[in-house]
C-alpha positions in Angstrom: 91.2 116.8 120.0 89.6 113.5 119.3 91.2 110.4 120.9 92.1 107.4 118.7 89.6 104.8 117.7 91.3 102.4 120.2 93.1 104.4 122.8 96.1 103.1 124.9 94.7 105.3 127.7 98.2 106.5 128.6 99.3 110.0 129.5 102.4 109.7 127.2 103.1 111.6 124.0 104.1 108.4 122.2 100.9 106.7 123.2 98.8 109.7 122.3 100.5 109.8 118.8 99.7 106.1 118.3 96.1 106.7 119.3 95.9 108.7 116.1 98.3 107.1 113.6 99.0 103.7 115.1 96.3 101.7 113.3 97.1 99.6 110.2 97.3 101.7 107.0 97.2 105.0 108.7 100.8 106.0 108.3 100.7 104.8 104.7 97.9 107.2 104.1 100.1 109.9 105.6 102.9 108.8 103.3 100.7 109.2 100.2 99.6 112.7 101.4 103.1 113.8 102.1 103.8 113.3 98.5 100.8 115.2 97.1 97.1 115.9 97.8 95.0 112.9 96.7 91.5 112.0 95.6 90.1 108.9 97.1 90.9 106.8 94.0 94.5 108.0 94.0 94.8 106.9 97.6 93.5 103.5 96.7 96.1 103.2 94.0 98.8 104.1 96.4 97.5 101.6 99.0 97.2 98.3 97.1 95.3 95.8 99.2 93.4 98.2 101.4 89.6 97.6 101.8 87.4 100.5 100.6 85.5 100.6 103.9 88.7 100.5 105.9 90.2 103.3 103.9 87.1 105.4 104.4 87.2 104.7 108.2 90.9 105.7 108.5 90.3 108.9 106.5 87.3 109.9 108.6 89.4 109.3 111.8 92.3 111.4 110.5 89.9 114.2 109.5 88.2 114.1 112.9 91.6 114.1 114.6 92.8 117.2 112.7 95.5 115.5 110.7 93.7 115.5 107.2 91.4 118.0 105.6 89.9 118.5 102.1 91.2 121.2 99.7 89.0 123.3 97.4 89.1 120.5 94.8 87.8 117.9 97.3 91.2 116.2 97.5 92.6 114.9 100.8 95.6 116.8 102.1 97.5 117.0 105.4 96.7 119.9 107.7 99.7 122.1 108.9 99.7 119.9 112.0 99.5 116.8 110.0 102.5 117.8 107.9 104.6 117.6 111.1 104.4 113.8 110.5 107.0 114.2 107.7 109.8 113.9 110.2 108.8 110.6 111.9 107.9 109.1 108.5 111.3 110.0 107.0 113.0 108.6 110.1 111.0 105.3 109.7 112.4 105.2 106.1 115.9 105.8 107.3 115.6 103.2 110.1 114.2 100.6 107.7 116.7 101.2 104.9 118.5 98.0 105.8 115.3 96.1 105.1 115.2 97.2 101.5 118.0 95.0 100.2 115.6 92.7 98.4 112.1 93.0 96.9 109.8 90.1 97.7 107.8 88.6 94.7 104.4 89.7 96.2 105.5 93.2 97.1 103.6 96.1 95.5 105.7 99.2 94.4 105.0 102.7 93.3 107.9 104.8 92.0 106.7 107.9 93.8 107.5 106.2 97.1 111.2 106.8 96.2 110.7 110.6 96.9 110.9 110.1 100.7 114.2 108.1 100.7 115.6 110.4 98.0 115.0 113.3 100.4 117.1 111.5 103.0 119.9 110.5 100.5 120.2 113.8 98.9 118.9 116.3 101.5 120.6 119.4 102.8 122.8 122.0 101.1 126.2 121.4 99.6 127.7 124.1 97.3 130.1 121.6 95.8 127.3 119.5 94.2 127.1 119.6 90.4 124.0 120.7 88.7 122.3 117.6 87.3 119.0 116.2 86.1 118.5 112.5 86.7 115.6 110.3 85.5 115.0 107.2 87.6 112.8 104.4 86.3 112.4 101.6 88.8 110.3 98.5 88.5 108.7 99.5 85.2 106.8 102.3 87.0 106.5 106.0 86.1 109.8 107.9 86.2 110.9 110.0 89.1 113.2 113.0 88.4 116.0 114.1 90.7 117.2 117.6 90.1 120.3 119.1 91.6 120.5 123.0 91.4 122.7 125.4 93.3 123.7 122.9 95.9 120.2 121.6 96.7 118.5 118.5 95.4 114.7 118.0 94.8 112.8 115.0 93.4 109.4 114.8 91.8 107.3 112.2 90.0 107.4 112.3 86.2 110.1 112.2 83.5 113.1 114.6 83.3 113.0 117.3 80.6 116.6 116.8 79.5 118.3 114.2 81.8 122.1 114.1 82.2 121.7 110.6 83.7 119.0 107.9 83.2 118.9 104.9 85.6 116.4 102.1 85.0 115.9 98.5 86.1 114.4 96.3 88.9 113.2 98.4 91.9 115.4 96.7 94.5 118.6 97.0 92.4 117.9 100.6 91.4 117.3 101.5 95.1 120.5 99.7 96.1 122.4 101.7 93.5 120.9 105.1 94.4 121.5 104.4 98.1 125.1 103.4 97.7 124.6 99.8 98.7 125.5 98.5 95.2 128.2 99.9 93.0 127.7 100.3 89.3 129.1 96.9 88.3 127.0 95.1 90.8 123.9 97.0 89.9 124.4 96.3 86.2 124.7 92.6 87.0 121.3 92.8 88.7 119.7 94.3 85.6 120.2 98.1 86.0 120.9 100.2 82.9 122.9 103.4 83.4 123.1 106.1 80.8 125.5 109.0 81.6 128.1 109.5 84.3 126.8 107.9 87.4 129.8 109.1 89.3 128.4 112.6 89.2 125.1 111.4 90.8 127.1 109.7 93.5 128.6 113.1 94.4 125.0 114.3 95.4 124.5 111.6 98.0 125.1 112.4 101.6 127.8 109.9 102.8 126.1 109.8 106.3 122.5 109.7 105.2 121.8 106.5 107.1 122.9 108.1 110.3 120.3 109.7 112.6 120.3 113.6 112.6 122.3 115.1 115.5 120.2 116.1 118.5 
């Protein structure tokens, strides 16, 4: 397997991993491809500020390293080995949750980025969860739908077909409400609109989602 563009030259698994995914923008490319296969332009949209030549260089490196491949439609996708990066990316999101209390004025945002933290907040199986369909609209972006069925919760980009609950408003306040950092009253004060019984949605959230998984 090809070594990284700039190697740490250490016989250590962490260093070897960083040889491949430690350069600027690389893990964000992985984030986009964890959500769906992407054409080059779709990756550019999900990586505001990346230079075209740098994106091409990072993709070439990931392809040569065996992390990324092209599908039959010419889209970039993660290889089976590359999909193993889902766990460290999710754990980065969990670790950095405390840094998400406030959105800075210059921060870019794409609603599909919520799918990864939603997987943390609502992951696992709980037979006591109610069946619900929730539409989340954050920061004026495309809706994300959260669906609870038979004790499991899944999310996907796009509007809900027949939502039981609709949450919309500024991205940081919506994230705070969904994560449990803000209660309903505080979220409404920060500009969030809630249609439906949000208490049911709160039943879906894992109370310990910020804790690291047990070893």
